[in-house]
GUTOR-854838 format. One record per residue (C-alpha): y, z, x. Coordinates in nm, 4 decimals, padded with zeros to 6 digits. Example, Ala and Ser with C-alpha at 12.3 -4.5 7.8 and 13.67 -1.06 7.14 Angstrom:
BEGIN
v:-00.4500&w:00.7800&u:01.2300
v:-00.1060&w:00.7140&u:01.3670
***
This chain:
BEGIN
v:-00.0019&w:00.0036&u:00.0045
v:00.3333&w:-00.0990&u:00.1381
v:00.5133&w:00.2161&u:00.0281
v:00.3895&w:00.5740&u:00.0434
v:00.6747&w:00.7074&u:-00.1621
v:00.8518&w:00.5575&u:-00.4689
v:01.1366&w:00.7303&u:-00.6410
v:01.3264&w:00.6349&u:-00.9537
v:01.6664&w:00.6860&u:-01.0983
v:01.6395&w:00.8346&u:-01.4527
v:01.9220&w:00.7271&u:-01.6853
v:01.8905&w:00.3592&u:-01.7802
v:01.6028&w:00.3081&u:-01.5429
v:01.3117&w:00.5032&u:-01.6834
v:01.4628&w:00.5346&u:-02.0370
v:01.7388&w:00.3559&u:-02.2335
v:02.0322&w:00.6012&u:-02.1879
v:02.2746&w:00.3611&u:-02.3694
v:02.0642&w:00.3644&u:-02.6759
v:02.0125&w:00.7481&u:-02.6670
v:02.3877&w:00.7905&u:-02.5973
v:02.4747&w:00.5860&u:-02.9126
v:02.2287&w:00.7637&u:-03.1401
v:02.3272&w:01.1090&u:-03.0163
v:02.7086&w:01.0427&u:-03.0473
v:02.6603&w:00.9172&u:-03.4040
v:02.4442&w:01.2150&u:-03.4982
v:02.6916&w:01.4711&u:-03.3623
v:02.9838&w:01.2904&u:-03.5331
v:02.7911&w:01.3027&u:-03.8673
v:02.7518&w:01.6839&u:-03.8217
v:03.1242&w:01.7124&u:-03.7465
v:03.2167&w:01.4911&u:-04.0427
v:03.0390&w:01.7242&u:-04.2797
v:03.2667&w:02.0115&u:-04.1572
v:03.5894&w:01.8262&u:-04.2040
v:03.8331&w:01.9071&u:-04.4908
v:03.7436&w:01.7146&u:-04.8078
v:04.0840&w:01.5430&u:-04.7982
v:04.0059&w:01.3964&u:-04.4615
v:03.9399&w:01.0132&u:-04.4717
v:03.5686&w:00.9226&u:-04.4702
v:03.4703&w:00.7313&u:-04.1513
v:03.1259&w:00.5795&u:-04.1039
v:02.9547&w:00.6842&u:-03.7913
v:02.9006&w:00.3191&u:-03.6812
v:03.2763&w:00.2536&u:-03.6944
v:03.3595&w:00.5825&u:-03.5319
v:03.1180&w:00.5116&u:-03.2459
v:03.2666&w:00.1604&u:-03.1970
v:03.6161&w:00.3079&u:-03.1406
v:03.4717&w:00.5939&u:-02.9311
v:03.2965&w:00.3516&u:-02.7038
v:03.6176&w:00.1572&u:-02.6734
v:03.7986&w:00.4683&u:-02.5412
v:03.5038&w:00.5490&u:-02.3139
v:03.5497&w:00.2158&u:-02.1388
v:03.9325&w:00.2409&u:-02.1529
v:03.9518&w:00.5544&u:-01.9551
v:03.6380&w:00.5171&u:-01.7460
v:03.8266&w:00.3717&u:-01.4425
v:04.0637&w:00.6731&u:-01.4263
v:03.7647&w:00.9029&u:-01.4331
v:03.5836&w:00.6934&u:-01.1586
v:03.8880&w:00.7093&u:-00.9402
v:03.9279&w:01.0797&u:-00.9769
v:04.2508&w:01.0597&u:-01.1798
v:04.0796&w:01.2316&u:-01.4672
v:03.8246&w:01.5224&u:-01.4307
v:03.5060&w:01.4991&u:-01.6461
v:03.6519&w:01.7567&u:-01.8846
v:03.9760&w:01.5564&u:-01.9150
v:03.7935&w:01.2362&u:-01.9666
v:03.5805&w:01.3767&u:-02.2344
v:03.8805&w:01.5328&u:-02.4186
v:04.0786&w:01.2176&u:-02.3967
v:03.8123&w:00.9852&u:-02.5315
v:03.7314&w:01.2217&u:-02.8223
v:04.0847&w:01.3087&u:-02.9259
v:04.2033&w:00.9448&u:-02.9056
v:03.9148&w:00.8437&u:-03.1207
v:03.9741&w:01.1118&u:-03.3919
v:04.3500&w:01.0378&u:-03.3988
v:04.2755&w:00.6618&u:-03.4393
v:04.1177&w:00.7443&u:-03.7726
v:04.3692&w:01.0117&u:-03.8704
v:04.1179&w:01.2993&u:-03.8208
v:04.1988&w:01.6264&u:-03.6480
v:04.1063&w:01.6513&u:-03.2870
v:04.1746&w:01.9018&u:-03.0197
v:04.0639&w:01.9748&u:-02.6573
v:03.8529&w:02.2680&u:-02.7797
v:03.6857&w:02.0582&u:-03.0452
v:03.6258&w:01.7834&u:-02.7958
v:03.4391&w:02.0209&u:-02.5589
v:03.2345&w:02.1620&u:-02.8507
v:03.1514&w:01.7978&u:-02.9480
v:03.0198&w:01.7162&u:-02.5977
v:02.8326&w:02.0483&u:-02.5664
v:02.6429&w:01.9554&u:-02.8868
v:02.5939&w:01.5979&u:-02.7483
v:02.4293&w:01.7372&u:-02.4258
v:02.2106&w:01.9658&u:-02.6300
v:02.0845&w:01.6846&u:-02.8645
v:02.0682&w:01.3961&u:-02.6164
v:01.7074&w:01.4703&u:-02.4935
v:01.5729&w:01.4361&u:-02.8532
v:01.6936&w:01.0740&u:-02.8832
v:01.5662&w:00.9701&u:-02.5403
v:01.2577&w:00.7552&u:-02.5102
v:01.0797&w:00.6011&u:-02.2055
v:01.0817&w:00.2257&u:-02.1714
v:00.7505&w:00.0889&u:-02.3010
v:00.6080&w:-00.0006&u:-01.9619
v:00.6937&w:00.3292&u:-01.7926
v:00.3844&w:00.5374&u:-01.8847
v:00.1368&w:00.2653&u:-01.7674
v:00.3267&w:00.2097&u:-01.4412
v:00.3564&w:00.5796&u:-01.3541
v:-00.0098&w:00.6252&u:-01.4374
v:-00.1155&w:00.3333&u:-01.2106
v:00.1078&w:00.4615&u:-00.9200
v:-00.0076&w:00.8165&u:-00.9522
v:-00.3683&w:00.6960&u:-00.9189
v:-00.2871&w:00.4959&u:-00.6105
v:-00.1854&w:00.7968&u:-00.4016
v:00.1770&w:00.7011&u:-00.4048
v:00.4044&w:01.0031&u:-00.3937
v:00.6392&w:00.9808&u:-00.6912
v:00.9829&w:01.1312&u:-00.7462
v:01.3217&w:01.1042&u:-00.9366
v:01.6623&w:01.1157&u:-00.7818
v:01.9325&w:01.1448&u:-01.0462
v:02.3015&w:01.2316&u:-01.0770
v:02.3969&w:01.4763&u:-01.3416
v:02.3793&w:01.8430&u:-01.4383
v:02.0651&w:02.0374&u:-01.3519
v:02.0235&w:02.1741&u:-01.7040
v:02.0519&w:01.8359&u:-01.8820
v:01.8515&w:01.6310&u:-01.6348
v:01.5630&w:01.8860&u:-01.6291
v:01.5653&w:01.8948&u:-02.0092
v:01.5343&w:01.5113&u:-02.0249
v:01.2576&w:01.5181&u:-01.7606
v:01.0435&w:01.7576&u:-01.9706
v:01.1350&w:01.6039&u:-02.3116
v:01.0221&w:01.2648&u:-02.1769
v:00.7037&w:01.4273&u:-02.0423
v:00.7593&w:01.2806&u:-01.6994
v:00.5781&w:01.5838&u:-01.5560
v:00.2626&w:01.4081&u:-01.6600
v:00.2922&w:01.1966&u:-01.3446
v:00.5729&w:01.3423&u:-01.1367
v:00.5728&w:01.6981&u:-00.9972
v:00.8709&w:01.8973&u:-01.1121
v:00.9475&w:01.9844&u:-00.7568
v:01.0028&w:01.6147&u:-00.6943
v:01.2961&w:01.6053&u:-00.9331
v:01.6102&w:01.5752&u:-00.7186
v:01.9442&w:01.6364&u:-00.9049
v:02.2787&w:01.5761&u:-00.7563
v:02.4184&w:01.9089&u:-00.8933
v:02.1418&w:02.0970&u:-00.7096
v:02.1589&w:01.8901&u:-00.3918
v:02.5466&w:01.9037&u:-00.4010
v:02.5237&w:01.5317&u:-00.3008
v:02.5505&w:01.2753&u:-00.5673
v:02.4332&w:00.9286&u:-00.5164
v:02.5267&w:00.7078&u:-00.3372
v:02.5562&w:00.9856&u:-00.0594
v:02.2605&w:00.9507&u:00.1690
v:02.2088&w:01.3311&u:00.1859
v:02.0184&w:01.3374&u:-00.1450
v:01.7864&w:01.0565&u:-00.0276
v:01.7316&w:01.2389&u:00.2984
v:01.6474&w:01.5617&u:00.1203
v:01.3972&w:01.3791&u:-00.0936
v:01.2247&w:01.2260&u:00.2027
v:01.2065&w:01.5546&u:00.3794
v:01.0546&w:01.7340&u:00.0824
v:00.8162&w:01.4545&u:-00.0025
v:00.7028&w:01.4277&u:00.3622
v:00.7728&w:01.0620&u:00.3807
v:00.9287&w:00.8116&u:00.6214
v:01.2276&w:00.5862&u:00.5537
v:01.0392&w:00.2621&u:00.6209
v:00.7748&w:00.3484&u:00.3667
v:01.0059&w:00.4561&u:00.0849
v:01.1164&w:00.2655&u:-00.2192
v:01.3928&w:00.3457&u:-00.4732
v:01.4260&w:00.1860&u:-00.8092
v:01.7514&w:00.2100&u:-01.0024
v:01.9964&w:00.0367&u:-01.2313
v:02.3186&w:00.0880&u:-01.0409
v:02.4015&w:-00.1308&u:-00.7508
v:02.6723&w:00.1034&u:-00.6051
v:02.4896&w:00.4338&u:-00.6598
v:02.1204&w:00.3384&u:-00.6374
v:02.0775&w:00.0280&u:-00.4228
v:02.3551&w:00.0842&u:-00.1780
v:02.2777&w:00.4531&u:-00.1511
v:01.9074&w:00.3906&u:-00.0875
v:01.9613&w:00.1142&u:00.1621
v:02.2197&w:00.3189&u:00.3485
v:01.9579&w:00.5996&u:00.3711
v:01.6984&w:00.3525&u:00.5195
v:01.4993&w:00.3033&u:00.1907
v:01.4011&w:-00.0260&u:00.0407
v:01.5301&w:-00.0772&u:-00.3144
v:01.4688&w:-00.2531&u:-00.6467
v:01.7651&w:-00.3309&u:-00.8614
v:01.7094&w:-00.3187&u:-01.2325
v:02.0155&w:-00.5026&u:-01.3428
v:02.0123&w:-00.4404&u:-01.7200
v:02.3904&w:-00.5004&u:-01.7517
v:02.3780&w:-00.8410&u:-01.5873
v:02.6328&w:-00.7330&u:-01.3344
v:02.7382&w:-00.9258&u:-01.0198
v:02.5855&w:-00.7525&u:-00.7237
v:02.7097&w:-00.9737&u:-00.4505
v:02.3905&w:-00.9560&u:-00.2383
v:02.1226&w:-01.1751&u:-00.0997
v:01.8052&w:-01.2027&u:-00.3169
v:01.6126&w:-01.1817&u:00.0124
v:01.7083&w:-00.8206&u:00.0782
v:01.6695&w:-00.6543&u:-00.2696
v:01.4307&w:-00.7467&u:-00.5455
v:01.6304&w:-00.7778&u:-00.8751
v:01.5068&w:-00.7742&u:-01.2286
v:01.6940&w:-00.7865&u:-01.5609
v:01.4822&w:-00.5140&u:-01.7230
v:01.2445&w:-00.2412&u:-01.6306
v:00.9423&w:-00.4125&u:-01.7730
v:00.9782&w:-00.6923&u:-01.5127
v:01.0069&w:-00.4425&u:-01.2332
v:00.7030&w:-00.2580&u:-01.3651
v:00.4972&w:-00.5704&u:-01.3623
v:00.6020&w:-00.6467&u:-01.0080
v:00.5191&w:-00.2968&u:-00.8856
v:00.1768&w:-00.3007&u:-01.0597
v:00.0922&w:-00.6367&u:-00.8861
v:00.1764&w:-00.4700&u:-00.5523
v:-00.0495&w:-00.1700&u:-00.6373
v:-00.3362&w:-00.4011&u:-00.7370
v:-00.2882&w:-00.5994&u:-00.4162
v:-00.3055&w:-00.2745&u:-00.2230
v:-00.6353&w:-00.1682&u:-00.3895
v:-00.7960&w:-00.5080&u:-00.3228
v:-00.7015&w:-00.4857&u:00.0483
v:-00.8581&w:-00.1390&u:00.0722
v:-01.1947&w:-00.2688&u:-00.0567
***
């Protein structure tokens, strides 16, 4: 087998975070709508989410550049959306909204169809598996167990940026994973959906990488250096072929 260690990103790589995000945001808004004054205008959750997503994208660059903190970003996108519909919105309510969102997100999260079969195959092929993800320890751990990823991946092999104090694309979190997994750079592969955070981070740390480009973004790279797929199912098929080739060569 070409790799002794394969690690994955979590959000939008092993499961559809965008779909889970949309379902959760809508569900939380519905619960908030039920608490509003009866005189408040009725807004359908589909329409509310559409405007909320607009504000997510509108203020994202400011958050990425550090102009807005995560708390400020969350308050701004929520309050602006509520006010767009003539609904009451405040900083306190925004934080309560996002707290409920984080609590409920795991219940709407589902693995991509080909994930269980792939992880089962990799686990049986003596490949050491892990997850390297950005995010809060509490939320990412909850997703990990809710998705039952512990069926194939040891919980000690879940590397979260908040715990490591080194978010991707910093190489420190990749180095920490290699050390704890007892692997070597030239035999390690990382699979993720973000070119900047996953692919560049992994390559800078000496790993090989697979780019699951679900958003169809311009990566600006040579196809000879990184395998690219438009969806996880394609990446899974490729990896399973590699596993089968490895098994045949061992016979």
